[in-house]
Backbone as CSV, one residue per row, in Angstrom:
resi,resn,N_x,N_y,N_z,CA_x,CA_y,CA_z,C_x,C_y,C_z
1,MET,-10.322,41.714,34.852,-11.141,41.265,33.756,-10.263,40.613,32.698
2,GLN,-9.085,41.175,32.470,-8.222,40.524,31.450,-7.699,39.184,31.920
3,THR,-7.428,39.121,33.300,-6.957,37.810,33.860,-8.042,36.763,33.762
4,GLU,-9.316,37.148,33.980,-10.411,36.176,33.876,-10.599,35.758,32.430
5,ALA,-10.493,36.689,31.466,-10.687,36.359,30.080,-9.532,35.452,29.635
6,HIS,-8.360,35.740,30.207,-7.201,34.950,29.812,-7.383,33.486,30.313
7,LYS,-7.936,33.329,31.472,-8.099,32.016,32.090,-9.362,31.279,31.561
8,SER,-10.305,31.975,30.914,-11.482,31.301,30.464,-11.164,30.319,29.346
9,PHE,-12.024,29.311,29.288,-11.795,28.180,28.306,-12.001,28.680,26.878
10,ASN,-11.070,28.473,26.060,-11.152,28.754,24.618,-11.227,27.474,23.795
11,ALA,-12.391,27.134,23.367,-12.558,25.900,22.612,-11.770,25.815,21.358
12,GLY,-11.687,26.900,20.596,-10.979,26.965,19.381,-9.496,26.654,19.555
13,ASP,-8.919,27.386,20.502,-7.465,27.203,20.771,-7.192,25.779,21.216
14,THR,-8.069,25.239,22.065,-7.808,23.919,22.620,-7.895,22.846,21.498
15,ILE,-8.921,22.994,20.615,-9.065,22.075,19.478,-7.902,22.095,18.580
16,MET,-7.473,23.344,18.248,-6.335,23.529,17.287,-5.049,22.915,17.909
17,GLU,-4.876,23.114,19.223,-3.697,22.567,19.853,-3.642,21.065,19.773
18,HIS,-4.817,20.441,19.857,-4.834,18.970,19.783,-4.646,18.445,18.368
19,LEU,-4.987,19.308,17.368,-4.902,18.868,16.031,-3.547,19.216,15.338
20,SER,-3.000,20.318,15.739,-1.774,20.806,15.083,-0.601,20.108,15.427
21,ASN,0.435,20.236,14.646,1.782,19.722,14.910,2.517,20.608,15.907
22,SER,3.661,20.158,16.341,4.503,21.002,17.264,4.942,22.256,16.462
23,LYS,5.140,23.301,17.208,5.581,24.557,16.566,6.912,24.349,15.910
24,LEU,7.093,24.912,14.697,8.342,24.703,14.000,9.507,25.344,14.694
25,ASP,9.215,26.445,15.399,10.331,27.138,16.107,10.587,26.509,17.457
26,ASP,9.790,25.497,17.855,10.043,24.859,19.168,9.779,23.364,18.948
27,PRO,10.595,22.676,18.202,10.400,21.236,17.962,10.788,20.399,19.172
28,LEU,10.469,19.143,19.093,10.877,18.261,20.268,12.401,18.092,20.302
29,ILE,12.965,17.844,19.178,14.447,17.679,19.080,14.959,18.619,17.946
30,HIS,15.894,19.449,18.378,16.502,20.358,17.374,17.630,19.597,16.600
31,LEU,17.478,19.730,15.292,18.561,19.201,14.451,19.031,20.277,13.439
32,PRO,20.236,20.161,12.953,20.764,21.230,12.074,20.016,21.152,10.677
33,LYS,20.025,22.333,10.010,19.464,22.415,8.696,20.471,21.872,7.659
34,ILE,19.949,21.114,6.712,20.745,20.534,5.591,20.213,21.051,4.314
35,PHE,20.992,21.738,3.584,20.584,22.399,2.327,19.354,23.229,2.491
36,GLY,19.303,23.947,3.615,18.225,24.827,3.906,16.906,24.148,4.438
37,ILE,16.980,22.817,4.630,15.831,22.093,5.094,16.006,21.735,6.566
38,ASP,15.043,22.117,7.387,15.064,21.847,8.822,14.628,20.458,9.110
39,PHE,15.546,19.655,9.629,15.263,18.234,9.922,14.954,17.994,11.378
40,SER,14.589,19.060,12.136,14.206,18.945,13.511,12.970,18.023,13.702
41,VAL,12.905,17.333,14.749,11.851,16.324,15.012,10.638,17.012,15.716
42,THR,9.501,17.096,15.027,8.296,17.570,15.575,7.471,16.378,16.086
43,LYS,6.274,16.717,16.655,5.514,15.651,17.218,4.973,14.678,16.141
44,HIS,4.597,15.197,14.945,4.069,14.253,13.922,5.232,13.474,13.376
45,VAL,6.419,14.017,13.309,7.572,13.216,12.840,7.803,12.050,13.834
46,LEU,7.714,12.372,15.116,7.865,11.343,16.120,6.788,10.285,15.978
47,MET,5.593,10.686,15.732,4.519,9.704,15.530,4.774,8.851,14.235
48,LEU,5.364,9.419,13.226,5.680,8.617,12.046,6.774,7.598,12.319
49,TRP,7.760,7.974,13.142,8.815,7.066,13.563,8.186,6.007,14.374
50,LEU,7.313,6.372,15.308,6.668,5.381,16.157,5.863,4.377,15.404
51,VAL,5.054,4.824,14.418,4.254,3.897,13.616,5.178,2.985,12.802
52,ALA,6.202,3.528,12.127,7.093,2.735,11.353,7.781,1.675,12.201
53,THR,8.201,2.066,13.424,8.939,1.124,14.278,8.014,0.003,14.736
54,ILE,6.819,0.350,15.155,5.880,-0.644,15.590,5.557,-1.620,14.490
55,LEU,5.301,-1.089,13.283,4.956,-1.997,12.146,6.189,-2.904,11.820
56,PHE,7.358,-2.272,11.794,8.517,-3.151,11.484,8.719,-4.273,12.453
57,VAL,8.674,-3.902,13.746,8.897,-4.918,14.820,7.805,-6.025,14.812
58,VAL,6.533,-5.585,14.719,5.420,-6.585,14.870,5.475,-7.504,13.624
59,VAL,5.546,-6.913,12.376,5.514,-7.744,11.212,6.728,-8.677,11.086
60,THR,7.857,-8.062,11.337,9.114,-8.890,11.302,9.095,-10.045,12.320
61,TRP,8.697,-9.682,13.540,8.658,-10.735,14.560,7.639,-11.895,14.258
62,SER,6.417,-11.404,13.708,5.404,-12.420,13.378,5.858,-13.317,12.214
63,VAL,6.445,-12.731,11.156,6.806,-13.552,10.016,7.993,-14.441,10.377
64,ARG,8.981,-13.983,11.132,10.093,-14.858,11.492,9.641,-15.997,12.381
65,ARG,8.749,-15.616,13.319,8.193,-16.711,14.216,7.442,-17.760,13.406
66,TYR,6.706,-17.300,12.403,5.974,-18.173,11.492,6.873,-19.065,10.686
67,LEU,7.974,-18.580,10.184,8.860,-19.277,9.352,9.713,-20.313,10.130
68,LYS,9.824,-20.128,11.439,10.592,-21.078,12.265,9.740,-22.365,12.610
69,GLN,8.456,-22.299,12.316,7.608,-23.467,12.635,7.927,-24.620,11.677
70,GLU,7.748,-25.880,12.191,8.003,-27.002,11.358,6.916,-27.134,10.277
71,ARG,5.667,-26.884,10.685,4.623,-26.891,9.727,4.166,-25.402,9.562
72,LEU,4.226,-24.985,8.274,3.934,-23.536,8.006,2.417,-23.320,7.941
73,ILE,1.781,-23.415,9.084,0.350,-23.122,9.221,0.183,-21.893,10.054
74,PRO,-0.325,-20.816,9.527,-0.509,-19.615,10.325,-1.501,-19.724,11.375
75,THR,-1.283,-19.161,12.561,-2.229,-19.161,13.681,-2.192,-17.768,14.342
76,GLY,-3.245,-17.471,14.997,-3.308,-16.240,15.795,-3.116,-14.991,14.940
77,PHE,-2.243,-14.121,15.314,-2.034,-12.842,14.629,-1.586,-13.074,13.223
78,MET,-0.701,-14.090,13.004,-0.170,-14.303,11.703,-1.305,-14.788,10.761
79,ASN,-2.248,-15.478,11.258,-3.369,-15.898,10.441,-4.174,-14.698,9.976
80,GLY,-4.440,-13.748,10.847,-5.135,-12.503,10.514,-4.271,-11.654,9.483
81,LEU,-2.967,-11.588,9.740,-2.054,-10.889,8.839,-2.144,-11.424,7.415
82,GLU,-2.028,-12.792,7.343,-2.048,-13.409,6.029,-3.355,-13.161,5.310
83,ALA,-4.459,-13.185,6.084,-5.770,-12.997,5.475,-5.837,-11.584,4.841
84,VAL,-5.311,-10.565,5.573,-5.383,-9.234,5.040,-4.480,-9.111,3.825
85,VAL,-3.265,-9.688,3.876,-2.374,-9.620,2.690,-2.968,-10.281,1.438
86,VAL,-3.612,-11.482,1.663,-4.254,-12.135,0.551,-5.392,-11.385,0.021
87,PHE,-6.144,-10.731,0.879,-7.321,-10.004,0.462,-6.910,-8.786,-0.388
88,ILE,-5.891,-8.031,0.072,-5.413,-6.859,-0.676,-4.819,-7.325,-2.013
89,ARG,-4.067,-8.416,-1.958,-3.444,-8.817,-3.252,-4.497,-9.289,-4.267
90,ASP,-5.449,-10.125,-3.822,-6.345,-10.731,-4.723,-7.589,-9.878,-5.069
91,SER,-8.006,-9.020,-4.136,-9.228,-8.203,-4.320,-9.011,-6.777,-4.681
92,ILE,-7.806,-6.263,-4.397,-7.450,-4.865,-4.728,-6.450,-4.754,-5.821
93,VAL,-5.273,-5.366,-5.657,-4.170,-5.185,-6.607,-4.429,-5.918,-7.870
94,GLN,-4.647,-7.182,-7.819,-4.747,-8.027,-9.084,-5.869,-7.537,-10.017
95,PRO,-7.075,-7.296,-9.521,-8.092,-6.861,-10.516,-7.765,-5.509,-11.225
96,ASN,-6.887,-4.702,-10.656,-6.571,-3.404,-11.223,-5.311,-3.446,-12.000
97,VAL,-4.295,-4.078,-11.586,-3.017,-4.004,-12.280,-2.838,-5.287,-13.158
98,GLY,-3.565,-6.355,-12.926,-3.427,-7.555,-13.704,-2.466,-8.534,-13.114
99,SER,-2.596,-9.784,-13.539,-1.762,-10.878,-12.999,-0.269,-10.675,-13.340
100,LYS,0.040,-10.058,-14.419,1.473,-9.822,-14.825,2.139,-8.915,-13.797
101,TRP,1.476,-7.960,-13.299,2.155,-6.897,-12.460,1.735,-7.010,-10.977
102,VAL,0.987,-8.007,-10.594,0.466,-8.093,-9.192,1.607,-8.261,-8.170
103,GLN,2.625,-9.004,-8.508,3.803,-9.164,-7.595,4.669,-7.921,-7.560
104,THR,4.572,-7.153,-8.584,5.395,-5.945,-8.581,4.857,-4.810,-7.703
105,TRP,3.538,-4.654,-7.722,2.880,-3.568,-7.013,2.239,-3.939,-5.679
106,THR,2.053,-5.236,-5.435,1.456,-5.588,-4.124,2.254,-5.029,-2.958
107,PRO,3.570,-5.201,-2.927,4.375,-4.669,-1.749,4.035,-3.175,-1.425
108,LEU,3.991,-2.406,-2.482,3.733,-0.949,-2.283,2.374,-0.687,-1.697
109,ILE,1.380,-1.396,-2.297,-0.024,-1.257,-1.816,-0.193,-1.738,-0.406
110,LEU,0.482,-2.845,-0.017,0.422,-3.380,1.319,1.049,-2.395,2.288
111,THR,2.154,-1.787,1.901,2.900,-0.829,2.768,1.957,0.365,3.005
112,PHE,1.306,0.883,1.974,0.353,1.946,2.205,-0.731,1.591,3.211
113,PHE,-1.326,0.437,2.976,-2.495,0.031,3.762,-2.121,-0.037,5.238
114,PHE,-1.053,-0.816,5.540,-0.707,-1.055,6.970,-0.171,0.199,7.620
115,PHE,0.585,1.017,6.841,1.090,2.293,7.423,-0.033,3.244,7.739
116,ILE,-0.921,3.455,6.770,-1.993,4.394,7.017,-2.943,3.945,8.098
117,LEU,-3.256,2.633,8.069,-4.176,2.015,9.130,-3.566,2.211,10.491
118,SER,-2.289,1.903,10.584,-1.622,2.035,11.882,-1.555,3.456,12.398
119,ALA,-1.168,4.371,11.427,-1.138,5.863,11.846,-2.500,6.331,12.255
120,ASN,-3.509,5.958,11.540,-4.863,6.358,11.857,-5.338,5.806,13.238
121,ALA,-5.055,4.499,13.436,-5.455,3.826,14.660,-4.759,4.422,15.885
122,ILE,-3.458,4.577,15.777,-2.650,5.115,16.930,-3.093,6.510,17.234
123,GLY,-3.539,7.263,16.311,-4.026,8.649,16.502,-5.236,8.658,17.361
124,LEU,-6.020,7.579,17.406,-7.225,7.541,18.237,-6.869,7.211,19.723
125,ILE,-5.685,6.737,20.002,-5.299,6.391,21.351,-4.845,7.658,22.090
126,PRO,-5.430,7.984,23.136,-5.112,9.294,23.863,-3.883,9.146,24.754
127,MET,-2.812,8.668,24.169,-1.618,8.468,24.965,-0.995,9.722,25.439
128,PHE,-1.018,10.766,24.650,-0.397,12.032,25.087,-1.367,12.802,25.998
129,ASP,-2.645,12.531,25.859,-3.571,13.139,26.868,-3.375,12.550,28.237
130,VAL,-3.075,11.269,28.305,-2.778,10.670,29.580,-1.489,11.248,30.202
131,LEU,-0.501,11.479,29.282,0.736,12.121,29.742,0.455,13.594,30.268
132,ALA,-0.488,14.225,29.579,-0.848,15.602,30.074,-1.453,15.551,31.423
133,VAL,-2.287,14.526,31.746,-2.871,14.464,33.053,-1.808,14.198,34.144
134,LEU,-0.891,13.213,33.753,0.234,12.891,34.716,1.132,14.113,34.857
135,ASN,1.350,14.859,33.754,2.204,16.045,33.784,1.660,17.114,34.765
136,HIS,0.275,17.201,34.771,-0.377,18.208,35.580,-0.453,17.828,37.000
137,PHE,-0.713,16.606,37.319,-0.958,16.133,38.712,0.285,15.511,39.401
138,VAL,1.188,14.895,38.589,2.242,14.087,39.198,3.612,14.728,38.981
139,PHE,3.979,14.823,37.692,5.380,15.186,37.350,5.768,16.585,37.648
140,HIS,4.965,17.516,37.156,5.193,18.938,37.281,6.546,19.415,36.741
141,PRO,6.904,19.052,35.543,8.158,19.510,34.950,8.100,20.933,34.609
142,GLY,9.251,21.434,34.168,9.270,22.853,33.751,8.645,23.069,32.304
143,GLU,8.420,24.349,32.029,7.706,24.649,30.766,8.637,24.248,29.582
144,THR,9.890,24.213,29.734,10.826,23.898,28.628,11.201,22.391,28.540
145,SER,10.648,21.606,29.467,10.993,20.144,29.437,10.443,19.523,28.199
146,LEU,11.049,18.295,27.869,10.613,17.563,26.715,9.180,17.072,26.887
147,LEU,8.779,16.644,28.152,7.469,16.118,28.465,6.406,17.216,28.229
148,THR,6.676,18.433,28.637,5.731,19.521,28.485,5.571,19.827,26.992
149,ARG,6.590,19.848,26.273,6.452,20.102,24.787,5.829,18.912,24.112
150,LEU,5.990,17.687,24.575,5.441,16.513,23.968,3.988,16.492,24.031
151,ILE,3.351,16.997,25.054,1.891,16.887,25.240,1.157,17.954,24.411
152,HIS,1.873,18.824,23.780,1.193,19.856,22.979,1.264,19.462,21.494
153,GLY,0.134,19.534,20.852,0.153,19.178,19.396,-0.559,17.846,19.202
154,GLY,-1.062,17.632,17.983,-1.884,16.452,17.737,-0.977,15.206,17.571
155,THR,-1.686,14.002,17.656,-0.988,12.771,17.538,-1.284,11.986,16.297
156,THR,-2.232,12.423,15.526,-2.636,11.699,14.345,-1.805,12.250,13.145
157,ALA,-0.769,11.541,12.728,0.124,12.021,11.688,-0.577,12.177,10.334
158,THR,-1.509,11.290,10.118,-2.269,11.301,8.786,-3.316,12.436,8.782
159,ALA,-3.441,13.210,9.831,-4.275,14.431,9.792,-3.464,15.594,9.322
160,ASN,-2.176,15.359,9.153,-1.255,16.404,8.697,-1.199,16.376,7.155
161,PHE,-1.566,17.439,6.485,-1.603,17.456,5.016,-0.215,17.249,4.362
162,ASN,0.805,17.590,5.095,2.157,17.273,4.582,2.471,15.795,4.482
163,VAL,1.940,15.038,5.536,2.148,13.593,5.491,1.348,12.990,4.355
164,THR,0.097,13.324,4.206,-0.719,12.728,3.211,-0.263,13.133,1.811
165,ALA,0.309,14.358,1.698,0.824,14.837,0.422,2.020,13.975,0.041
166,ALA,2.853,13.659,1.007,4.085,12.795,0.780,3.631,11.418,0.291
167,LEU,2.650,10.829,0.890,2.097,9.561,0.535,1.520,9.611,-0.903
168,ALA,0.809,10.715,-1.203,0.221,10.855,-2.492,1.270,11.127,-3.570
169,THR,2.375,11.714,-3.200,3.494,11.976,-4.148,4.115,10.615,-4.522
170,ILE,4.192,9.701,-3.568,4.632,8.330,-3.934,3.727,7.724,-4.880
171,THR,2.487,7.832,-4.721,1.508,7.333,-5.697,1.707,7.942,-7.060
172,PHE,1.890,9.266,-7.058,2.079,9.950,-8.346,3.293,9.407,-9.057
173,VAL,4.377,9.197,-8.355,5.593,8.638,-8.966,5.332,7.207,-9.428
174,ALA,4.639,6.446,-8.607,4.335,5.065,-8.920,3.519,4.922,-10.228
175,ILE,2.599,5.838,-10.428,1.814,5.844,-11.616,2.735,5.998,-12.900
176,ILE,3.613,6.963,-12.813,4.551,7.226,-13.929,5.422,5.949,-14.159
177,VAL,5.966,5.394,-13.026,6.836,4.246,-13.107,6.063,3.048,-13.733
178,ALA,4.863,2.873,-13.305,4.038,1.699,-13.718,3.813,1.848,-15.231
179,GLY,3.361,2.991,-15.686,3.127,3.210,-17.124,4.408,3.058,-17.951
180,SER,5.457,3.584,-17.477,6.757,3.413,-18.176,7.246,2.022,-18.221
181,LYS,7.080,1.227,-17.147,7.540,-0.108,-17.143,6.632,-0.962,-18.162
182,ALA,5.377,-0.624,-18.194,4.469,-1.422,-19.024,4.498,-1.112,-20.512
183,HIS,4.761,0.153,-20.844,4.687,0.617,-22.243,5.976,1.325,-22.727
184,GLY,6.921,1.620,-21.861,8.024,2.450,-22.268,7.776,3.867,-21.846
185,PHE,8.846,4.615,-21.604,8.729,5.972,-21.042,7.959,6.869,-22.007
186,PHE,8.358,6.925,-23.235,7.735,7.915,-24.222,6.329,7.385,-24.570
187,THR,6.125,6.153,-24.715,4.746,5.655,-25.014,3.799,5.930,-23.850
188,HIS,4.354,5.860,-22.647,3.417,6.150,-21.501,2.869,7.586,-21.614
189,TRP,3.745,8.540,-21.946,3.296,9.884,-22.040,2.395,10.127,-23.286
190,LYS,2.593,9.306,-24.306,1.695,9.425,-25.470,0.309,8.831,-25.086
191,ASN,0.289,7.907,-24.227,-0.983,7.231,-23.814,-1.909,8.137,-22.965
192,ILE,-1.356,9.307,-22.580,-2.186,10.199,-21.776,-3.494,10.628,-22.491
193,VAL,-3.372,10.764,-23.790,-4.570,11.155,-24.580,-4.864,10.112,-25.627
194,PRO,-6.076,9.969,-26.086,-6.345,8.947,-27.079,-5.659,9.247,-28.409
195,HIS,-5.480,8.196,-29.244,-4.800,8.387,-30.554,-5.873,8.493,-31.648
196,GLY,-5.418,9.142,-32.700,-6.243,9.297,-33.878,-7.354,10.330,-33.869
197,LEU,-7.248,11.354,-32.934,-8.193,12.375,-32.941,-7.766,13.513,-33.786
198,HIS,-8.639,14.483,-34.021,-8.287,15.695,-34.770,-7.289,16.530,-33.985
199,PRO,-6.298,17.096,-34.664,-5.253,17.854,-33.984,-5.792,18.982,-33.026
200,LEU,-6.852,19.622,-33.459,-7.384,20.690,-32.677,-7.944,20.187,-31.347
201,ILE,-8.355,18.970,-31.308,-8.927,18.418,-30.021,-7.838,18.289,-29.027
202,TYR,-6.645,17.959,-29.470,-5.519,17.776,-28.583,-5.154,19.056,-27.832
203,ILE,-5.423,20.223,-28.462,-5.106,21.514,-27.814,-5.944,21.707,-26.534
204,LEU,-7.131,21.166,-26.541,-7.996,21.214,-25.354,-7.799,20.015,-24.468
205,LEU,-7.574,18.845,-25.024,-7.484,17.571,-24.347,-6.193,17.420,-23.439
206,ILE,-5.072,17.778,-24.060,-3.757,17.634,-23.421,-3.738,18.355,-22.085
207,PRO,-4.063,19.681,-22.000,-4.014,20.381,-20.720,-4.955,19.749,-19.711
208,ILE,-6.136,19.263,-20.148,-7.095,18.595,-19.225,-6.455,17.392,-18.618
209,GLU,-5.835,16.570,-19.473,-5.218,15.336,-18.920,-4.064,15.599,-18.041
210,ILE,-3.266,16.613,-18.320,-2.152,16.992,-17.446,-2.686,17.452,-16.072
211,ILE,-3.719,18.264,-16.117,-4.336,18.719,-14.846,-4.860,17.503,-14.072
212,GLY,-5.428,16.509,-14.853,-5.955,15.307,-14.192,-4.857,14.479,-13.517
213,MET,-3.628,14.529,-14.023,-2.518,13.818,-13.425,-2.330,14.342,-11.976
214,PHE,-2.391,15.675,-11.813,-2.082,16.261,-10.472,-3.349,16.222,-9.567
215,VAL,-4.531,16.113,-10.187,-5.790,16.051,-9.402,-5.845,14.779,-8.612
216,LYS,-5.325,13.654,-9.164,-5.384,12.329,-8.495,-4.627,12.379,-7.188
217,PRO,-3.310,12.767,-7.140,-2.705,12.852,-5.835,-3.269,13.863,-4.879
218,PHE,-3.764,14.975,-5.481,-4.384,16.047,-4.662,-5.593,15.474,-3.937
219,ALA,-6.383,14.710,-4.699,-7.577,14.110,-4.092,-7.234,13.119,-2.910
220,LEU,-6.210,12.295,-3.204,-5.714,11.405,-2.138,-5.205,12.191,-0.893
221,THR,-4.585,13.337,-1.120,-4.074,14.112,-0.028,-5.191,14.665,0.812
222,MET,-6.126,15.298,0.154,-7.227,16.038,0.872,-8.188,15.007,1.525
223,ARG,-8.478,13.897,0.865,-9.468,12.989,1.445,-8.950,12.378,2.715
224,LEU,-7.788,11.880,2.800,-7.292,11.240,3.939,-7.135,12.217,5.122
225,ALA,-6.440,13.309,4.867,-6.178,14.231,5.918,-7.497,14.899,6.454
226,ALA,-8.419,15.226,5.545,-9.660,15.905,5.959,-10.522,15.001,6.789
227,ASN,-10.570,13.709,6.386,-11.462,12.780,7.129,-10.875,12.547,8.467
228,MET,-9.564,12.409,8.650,-8.949,12.206,9.957,-9.020,13.410,10.840
229,THR,-8.965,14.572,10.209,-9.043,15.841,10.991,-10.534,16.059,11.425
230,GLY,-11.451,15.815,10.538,-12.868,16.047,10.807,-13.372,15.304,12.010
231,GLY,-12.977,14.040,12.125,-13.416,13.176,13.230,-12.953,13.734,14.546
232,HIS,-11.704,14.170,14.634,-11.086,14.692,15.847,-11.783,16.027,16.205
233,ILE,-12.038,16.846,15.237,-12.686,18.107,15.520,-14.057,17.894,16.136
234,ALA,-14.854,16.897,15.555,-16.164,16.573,16.098,-16.110,16.098,17.503
235,ILE,-15.211,15.198,17.809,-15.074,14.689,19.204,-14.676,15.782,20.210
236,LEU,-13.624,16.542,19.833,-13.195,17.602,20.722,-14.230,18.682,20.883
237,SER,-15.005,19.036,19.850,-16.030,20.073,19.976,-17.099,19.608,20.917
238,ILE,-17.525,18.333,20.899,-18.549,17.843,21.739,-18.047,17.798,23.185
239,LEU,-16.836,17.410,23.440,-16.288,17.407,24.787,-16.121,18.777,25.313
240,SER,-15.974,19.774,24.433,-15.810,21.108,24.882,-17.105,21.699,25.526
241,PHE,-18.239,21.066,25.216,-19.476,21.503,25.789,-19.418,21.512,27.355
242,VAL,-18.691,20.501,27.902,-18.639,20.418,29.394,-18.030,21.667,29.990
243,PHE,-16.942,22.114,29.393,-16.225,23.289,29.925,-16.984,24.588,29.607
244,LEU,-17.630,24.649,28.415,-18.354,25.781,28.093,-19.590,26.050,28.937
245,PHE,-20.313,24.969,29.226,-21.523,25.042,30.049,-21.160,25.259,31.516
246,THR,-20.023,24.710,31.907,-19.483,25.012,33.290,-19.281,26.470,33.491
247,GLU,-18.623,27.112,32.498,-18.255,28.540,32.585,-19.588,29.388,32.524
248,MET,-20.505,29.027,31.671,-21.718,29.840,31.473,-22.691,29.685,32.678
249,PHE,-22.774,28.455,33.241,-23.776,28.251,34.279,-23.038,27.822,35.569
250,SER,-22.812,26.520,35.763,-22.216,26.062,36.965,-21.561,24.744,36.762
251,HIS,-20.791,24.228,37.745,-20.153,22.942,37.633,-21.164,21.841,37.517
252,ALA,-22.275,22.011,38.219,-23.322,20.906,38.166,-23.879,20.788,36.748
253,VAL,-24.179,21.893,36.093,-24.661,21.927,34.735,-23.628,21.305,33.785
254,GLY,-22.385,21.665,33.993,-21.263,21.149,33.133,-21.170,19.623,33.243
255,VAL,-21.235,19.136,34.541,-21.166,17.693,34.774,-22.371,16.996,34.157
256,GLY,-23.538,17.566,34.224,-24.730,17.027,33.664,-24.663,16.933,32.186
257,VAL,-24.205,17.968,31.538,-23.994,17.991,30.083,-23.039,16.960,29.700
258,GLY,-21.899,16.822,30.466,-20.868,15.787,30.174,-21.400,14.381,30.194
259,MET,-22.161,14.119,31.269,-22.667,12.703,31.544,-23.749,12.328,30.528
260,PHE,-24.641,13.266,30.198,-25.793,12.845,29.396,-25.703,13.323,27.924
261,VAL,-24.743,14.192,27.561,-24.658,14.644,26.183,-23.244,14.374,25.610
262,SER,-22.301,14.969,26.192,-20.981,14.981,25.619,-20.290,13.585,25.544
263,VAL,-20.259,12.915,26.701,-19.642,11.638,26.698,-20.324,10.604,25.844
264,PRO,-21.679,10.421,25.891,-22.346,9.468,24.971,-22.091,9.776,23.513
265,LEU,-22.218,11.145,23.102,-21.927,11.469,21.733,-20.519,11.215,21.360
266,ALA,-19.537,11.515,22.227,-18.118,11.334,21.942,-17.828,9.851,21.800
267,VAL,-18.418,9.019,22.602,-18.212,7.581,22.454,-18.797,7.095,21.181
268,GLY,-19.876,7.582,20.764,-20.491,7.209,19.486,-19.655,7.568,18.280
269,ILE,-19.198,8.802,18.335,-18.307,9.271,17.230,-17.040,8.557,17.205
270,SER,-16.500,8.261,18.400,-15.220,7.500,18.474,-15.439,6.102,17.823
271,ALA,-16.584,5.487,18.076,-16.848,4.178,17.425,-16.928,4.347,15.912
272,LEU,-17.500,5.472,15.474,-17.600,5.685,14.047,-16.211,5.981,13.494
273,GLU,-15.377,6.613,14.272,-13.931,6.867,13.842,-13.121,5.618,13.630
274,ILE,-13.525,4.540,14.399,-12.816,3.262,14.192,-13.140,2.734,12.790
275,ILE,-14.307,2.902,12.359,-14.683,2.483,11.012,-13.999,3.399,9.981
276,VAL,-14.004,4.662,10.243,-13.335,5.633,9.358,-11.806,5.283,9.177
277,VAL,-11.189,4.905,10.280,-9.771,4.582,10.274,-9.524,3.456,9.260
278,LEU,-10.318,2.447,9.222,-10.261,1.309,8.336,-10.542,1.685,6.961
279,VAL,-11.734,2.367,6.809,-12.197,2.783,5.421,-11.213,3.669,4.716
280,GLN,-10.632,4.664,5.378,-9.739,5.593,4.786,-8.427,4.869,4.271
281,ALA,-7.970,3.973,5.066,-6.773,3.145,4.709,-7.160,2.319,3.463
282,TYR,-8.324,1.760,3.479,-8.764,0.917,2.292,-8.959,1.810,1.052
283,VAL,-9.578,2.992,1.204,-9.784,3.831,0.027,-8.550,4.332,-0.584
284,PHE,-7.588,4.737,0.304,-6.325,5.204,-0.295,-5.598,4.169,-1.091
285,THR,-5.565,2.899,-0.534,-4.885,1.884,-1.222,-5.651,1.448,-2.460
286,LEU,-6.931,1.383,-2.378,-7.774,1.059,-3.552,-7.549,2.034,-4.659
287,LEU,-7.567,3.335,-4.374,-7.453,4.347,-5.429,-6.025,4.270,-5.956
288,THR,-5.045,4.036,-5.184,-3.680,3.930,-5.664,-3.570,2.768,-6.659
289,ALA,-4.153,1.655,-6.319,-4.199,0.463,-7.174,-4.899,0.783,-8.514
290,VAL,-6.030,1.535,-8.394,-6.812,1.918,-9.591,-5.960,2.793,-10.528
291,PHE,-5.340,3.822,-9.898,-4.542,4.777,-10.721,-3.339,4.135,-11.370
292,ILE,-2.717,3.196,-10.640,-1.581,2.414,-11.237,-2.124,1.510,-12.386
293,GLY,-3.248,0.852,-12.129,-3.816,0.019,-13.136,-4.271,0.872,-14.376
294,MET,-4.711,2.046,-14.276,-5.057,2.900,-15.344,-3.855,3.209,-16.214
295,ALA,-2.688,3.380,-15.559,-1.470,3.605,-16.340,-0.975,2.364,-17.075
296,ILE,-1.255,1.253,-16.500,-0.792,-0.002,-17.138,-1.766,-0.427,-18.274
297,HIS,-3.069,-0.416,-17.964,-4.082,-0.774,-18.916,-4.753,0.526,-19.460
298,VAL,-4.293,1.037,-20.531,-4.782,2.294,-21.019,-6.051,2.071,-21.754
299,HIS,-7.106,2.785,-21.306,-8.446,2.706,-21.998,-8.893,4.121,-22.275
300,HIS,-9.264,4.359,-23.502,-9.786,5.670,-23.848,-11.080,5.435,-24.611
């Protein structure tokens, strides 16, 4: 009985394994600790490196290829890239930060958008699930091999709250830098609350505004990670019906549920996730531009 229970399909464990990062005590690559910080490479760290490398190579290659042309007329991928850059600069950054600061903050906003979009999109590609199938039927490596450890854990780095918190921390610092560059360091902190109010009001207002400073990056952190996590949970939960109905009834019932319920629903949610991937990258960059613009153009 214990053996059967152990071999039975556990939907919760399976879903968490697909969402979670590699175990900290068993990373992909062990590296020494520096100042008490473990720099070992986990699966999400590997995905961050992969996203950054792909972005750097693709964008650099496209721009250099474009600049080598005799006539600087963008075509193909470069045409789409330029359209996105112009849209973010003219429709997101400039309306919020103003013409004076648009060239200063556009690079940061563009980096956020392309990095988050790429990380979200790559997380939808079941590359490690394909490796898991090959691992099971073809390669058969040992339990301690890199391939075996690689297929365990999620692939969407932006579903990791540590990753989104790091991105939001950059936004938090950028808000302070933007306000300090526009008004001076001390004036920026004075602008947190309106001027000319009764002194007693400041006792209540200053703590609220300080809390609001930290609420902004916290909201960015939770919104991005929660949305990316929620979509994957929904897809994996629906696909789990196949194995659950197979165990409760028979293989025929499980196949029937998969063909007529799980697969169509999973495909529909996956299509919705493609929209969510784009929307969440857009929302994060838009809110970052709005928060930076609020620090530059103080309105009370």
